[in-house]
BAFI-37902 format. One record per residue (C-alpha): residue in three letters; x, y, z. Coordinates in steps of 0.05 Angstrom, whole numbers, padded with zeros to 5 digits, always signed. Layout:
N
ALAXYZ...
This chain:
368
MET-00528+00001-00643LYS-00535+00045-00578LEU-00505-00008-00530THR-00452-00066-00521VAL-00449-00103-00465ILE-00381-00131-00448VAL-00375-00196-00405PRO-00300-00222-00390THR-00305-00293-00367TYR-00260-00340-00333ASN-00279-00413-00317ARG-00352-00398-00293THR-00390-00434-00347ASP-00450-00447-00301LEU-00463-00374-00277LEU-00442-00346-00353ALA-00499-00381-00379ARG-00551-00350-00333CYS-00517-00284-00339LEU-00530-00289-00414ARG-00597-00310-00413GLY-00613-00251-00364LEU-00579-00200-00415LEU-00618-00230-00473ASP-00682-00228-00439GLN-00683-00147-00425SER-00736-00098-00433ALA-00695-00057-00482ALA-00704-00069-00557PRO-00661-00123-00582GLY-00640-00082-00638ASP-00614-00031-00584TYR-00553-00073-00558GLU-00508-00132-00566ILE-00471-00172-00519VAL-00396-00190-00529VAL-00367-00246-00487VAL-00292-00254-00479ASP-00263-00310-00449ASP-00195-00296-00412GLY-00165-00364-00429SER-00206-00407-00391THR-00202-00481-00383GLN-00275-00496-00389ASP-00311-00487-00452SER-00344-00419-00448ALA-00353-00422-00528ALA-00400-00482-00521VAL-00440-00444-00466VAL-00450-00387-00515THR-00467-00431-00568ALA-00520-00466-00529VAL-00555-00401-00511GLY-00574-00398-00583ALA-00572-00323-00597PRO-00556-00299-00668GLU-00494-00265-00683ASP-00519-00198-00688ARG-00544-00200-00611LEU-00486-00248-00583ARG-00410-00256-00601PHE-00355-00291-00572PHE-00281-00280-00570ARG-00222-00313-00535GLN-00154-00292-00517GLU-00096-00323-00476ASN-00103-00312-00401LYS-00085-00239-00387GLY-00137-00216-00336PRO-00198-00179-00338ALA-00172-00113-00356ALA-00143-00140-00423ALA-00209-00183-00432ARG-00245-00117-00428ASN-00205-00078-00478LEU-00217-00133-00530GLY-00288-00124-00521VAL-00285-00053-00529ARG-00243-00061-00593GLN-00298-00112-00621ALA-00357-00067-00598ARG-00406-00037-00639GLY-00447+00002-00593GLU-00438+00076-00579VAL-00438+00064-00507VAL-00408-00001-00472LEU-00433-00027-00412PHE-00388-00073-00366THR-00415-00128-00322GLY-00391-00197-00296ASP-00401-00273-00310ASP-00425-00277-00237CYS-00476-00222-00241PHE-00545-00235-00264PRO-00580-00170-00291ASP-00645-00137-00275LYS-00694-00140-00337ARG-00686-00064-00343LEU-00613-00062-00334VAL-00595-00041-00407GLU-00657+00001-00415GLU-00639+00044-00354HIS-00565+00051-00374VAL-00589+00075-00443ARG-00639+00122-00410ALA-00587+00156-00365HIS-00539+00167-00425ALA-00596+00194-00461GLU-00619+00238-00407ALA-00550+00266-00398ARG-00543+00286-00472SER-00609+00322-00472THR-00585+00366-00416GLY-00518+00380-00450SER-00477+00394-00510GLY-00421+00354-00542GLN-00375+00321-00488ALA-00411+00362-00435GLY-00470+00316-00439GLU-00432+00253-00437VAL-00428+00215-00371GLY-00407+00149-00344VAL-00459+00113-00306VAL-00449+00068-00248GLY-00514+00024-00232LEU-00529-00016-00166VAL-00491-00082-00147THR-00526-00120-00096TRP-00529-00196-00072HIS-00575-00243-00109PRO-00639-00261-00076GLU-00614-00338-00077VAL-00554-00320-00039GLU-00552-00327+00034VAL-00525-00260+00058THR-00483-00273+00120PRO-00468-00216+00170PHE-00402-00213+00137MET-00428-00204+00066ALA-00476-00151+00093PHE-00412-00116+00121LEU-00381-00119+00052GLU-00435-00081+00025THR-00423-00021+00074GLY-00361-00002+00035PRO-00306-00056+00037GLN-00332-00086-00029PHE-00389-00042-00056GLY-00395+00024-00024PHE-00457+00053-00054SER-00484+00075+00011GLN-00428+00120+00015ILE-00446+00162-00050THR-00466+00229-00026ASN-00476+00263-00097THR-00508+00222-00147GLU-00491+00268-00204ASP-00414+00270-00191VAL-00391+00206-00165SER-00322+00190-00142ILE-00273+00144-00181TRP-00278+00093-00122HIS-00350+00073-00138PHE-00335+00060-00212TYR-00344-00013-00205THR-00343-00057-00272ALA-00397-00102-00250ASN-00446-00048-00268CYS-00420+00011-00304SER-00423+00044-00372VAL-00392+00099-00415GLN-00384+00122-00482ARG-00338+00080-00523HIS-00295+00134-00549TRP-00280+00158-00482ILE-00248+00092-00466GLU-00212+00099-00532GLN-00187+00165-00516VAL-00151+00145-00455GLY-00119+00081-00478GLY-00170+00031-00443PHE-00157-00006-00386ASP-00086-00014-00356GLU-00068-00082-00373ASP-00013-00083-00322PHE-00072-00101-00275LYS-00075-00175-00281HIS-00128-00184-00227ALA-00197-00158-00214ALA-00177-00102-00166PHE-00169-00024-00178GLU-00166-00035-00252ASP-00234-00005-00257MET-00219+00057-00213GLU-00154+00071-00243LEU-00190+00072-00314ALA-00243+00120-00278TYR-00186+00162-00256ARG-00160+00175-00324LEU-00229+00187-00347LYS-00244+00241-00294GLN-00175+00272-00308ARG-00200+00283-00381GLY-00262+00315-00351LEU-00318+00258-00352ARG-00365+00264-00300ILE-00395+00198-00269ILE-00467+00191-00243TYR-00499+00136-00203ARG-00567+00107-00227PRO-00595+00055-00175GLU-00649+00040-00219ALA-00596+00004-00270LYS-00589-00058-00221THR-00550-00126-00226TYR-00549-00180-00176HIS-00484-00209-00151HIS-00483-00287-00146HIS-00417-00294-00113PRO-00421-00321-00038THR-00360-00300-00001THR-00333-00323+00063PHE-00286-00285+00112GLU-00228-00330+00093GLN-00240-00319+00017HIS-00240-00240+00024LEU-00177-00240+00070ALA-00143-00274+00006ARG-00176-00224-00041GLN-00150-00171+00000ARG-00081-00193-00012ILE-00090-00189-00083THR-00129-00119-00078GLY-00066-00093-00033ARG-00015-00110-00087SER-00061-00079-00139ALA-00064-00018-00091ALA+00010-00012-00092LEU+00010-00014-00169PHE-00041+00036-00173TYR-00001+00079-00125ARG+00065+00073-00170LYS+00027+00096-00226HIS-00008+00153-00189PRO+00032+00170-00125GLU-00010+00230-00112LEU-00071+00183-00089LYS-00026+00150-00033VAL-00072+00174+00025GLU-00133+00154-00013LEU-00108+00084-00028GLY-00092+00073+00038ILE-00017+00058+00024ALA+00012+00110+00079HIS-00040+00076+00129SER-00017+00005+00114ALA+00056+00023+00130ARG+00041+00048+00201MET+00055+00000+00258THR-00011+00018+00283THR-00043-00020+00227ALA-00013-00088+00251LEU-00034-00070+00324GLU-00101-00057+00305PHE-00105-00124+00262TRP-00084-00162+00329GLN-00134-00126+00370ALA-00189-00140+00321ALA-00169-00216+00311THR-00169-00227+00388GLU-00239-00193+00394TYR-00260-00232+00335ALA-00238-00300+00364PHE-00272-00274+00436ALA-00334-00264+00392LEU-00335-00337+00363GLY-00324-00367+00432VAL-00386-00325+00453ARG-00429-00347+00398GLU-00403-00424+00403GLY-00422-00417+00480LEU-00490-00392+00470LYS-00504-00443+00414GLY-00474-00502+00461GLU-00416-00518+00412GLN-00362-00561+00445HIS-00313-00550+00386PRO-00299-00484+00345GLY-00302-00474+00272ARG-00238-00492+00245GLU-00249-00450+00178GLU-00265-00385+00214LEU-00206-00396+00266ASP-00153-00415+00206ALA-00175-00340+00176LEU-00138-00310+00235ASP-00070-00343+00222GLY-00023-00293+00194ASP+00043-00274+00188LEU+00070-00271+00264GLY+00128-00230+00239ARG+00079-00176+00217ALA+00079-00138+00274GLU+00156-00138+00279ALA+00163-00118+00207GLY+00112-00067+00211ARG+00160-00013+00191ALA+00206-00055+00150TRP+00182-00038+00079VAL+00166+00037+00096GLN+00232+00057+00069GLU+00222+00016+00004VAL+00156+00054-00012PHE+00166+00120+00015GLY+00246+00128+00018LYS+00270+00159+00085VAL+00206+00192+00099ASP+00166+00163+00150PRO+00092+00168+00134ASP+00074+00182+00208LYS+00120+00241+00212LEU+00099+00260+00136GLU+00026+00260+00161LEU+00046+00305+00223ILE+00088+00353+00175GLU+00025+00356+00127LEU-00020+00365+00191ARG+00026+00421+00220ALA+00025+00458+00149GLU-00052+00454+00149LEU-00054+00481+00219GLN-00007+00536+00199ARG-00050+00555+00138LEU-00113+00558+00178LYS-00081+00599+00232ARG-00063+00652+00177GLU-00129+00652+00151PHE-00158+00661+00219ASP-00109+00716+00235ARG-00133+00757+00167VAL-00200+00746+00180THR-00199+00766+00257SER-00154+00827+00237ARG-00204+00853+00192ARG-00260+00843+00236LEU-00225+00871+00293HIS-00208+00934+00252ARG-00282+00940+00229TRP-00307+00933+00300CYS-00256+00991+00323GLU-00280+01033+00266GLY-00349+01026+00286ILE-00337+01040+00352ALA-00302+01106+00337ARG-00355+01127+00294GLY-00408+01113+00342GLY-00368+01151+00394TRP-00358+01213+00347TRP-00435+01214+00335PHE-00447+01209+00414LEU-00398+01268+00424GLY-00427+01308+00364LYS-00494+01302+00400MET-00463+01325+00459GLY-00441+01387+00425ILE-00367+01367+00427GLY-00331+01370+00357ARG-00273+01338+00330
């Protein structure tokens, strides 16, 4: 079998049924892939949904575990997979008809141009909002990077770990086994996929992007819901940082510890509240939307406590000062390089003038 699709699920029986029907109705040959569903301790009856779909066991299998989080659910799916390649997606993702075919094609093409592990890659596909979902301006903003940053990919043949989204990605199963699978310390769907990608990259796996392998995210998100998710994501970022402190800048840990972050938040919040008022005035609304304004309520002590936990994370090193130290070191390095290059050029320039001068004097009959 070429590929196993792994779908972790948790209390989304309505979406899971549509997801599975889409995965069963693929352009790829039925014998080329299977689907493994892992229920992460749902209170809803996911098993009944899988049974109702009516697929034979050689195409669709179901497993259940105690609630441990999506990382653990995917690891269980990998252990049960029979495919050479595993494709991860979500129970709220409805696949394009060619999703499986395009992932299989991408891996086959990579193998045809390389040899051994050099021909093996991780494949990231496109995730976009489902056509049924009304895309609000805020949801459109999320697609520019805060949630799915495909527009930021500059090299489709060597994608960074920050675009390895388990809503739509695939990799040779043995690579995941080599690095020990997903880190189950991550209990939420936040950074657990990118942390895995980091370890895969360290082992030498190249990740490519193929937008033809497409799935549709059926998960409308409000500003308020995203703020709540960001709190969870921040905690996962802290866990990621403690495991890989060399990534503190990329994870935004240092930036989050600065007083300026709190000040920028309050500035943005006041501008946002003003924009709401303008919109309400133009629409003739007399009362503001309570839900949107509630999202602006934050910890009023945050500004005062902006640096309170810096020492906890960085010890006695202030991230602002650390950044200045790093910047000064970089400037000193650049100055040394400039001096080295400039001195060489000046030496060659002087040599050229001297040779030209002696040539001219020679023409004039004056020897050395």
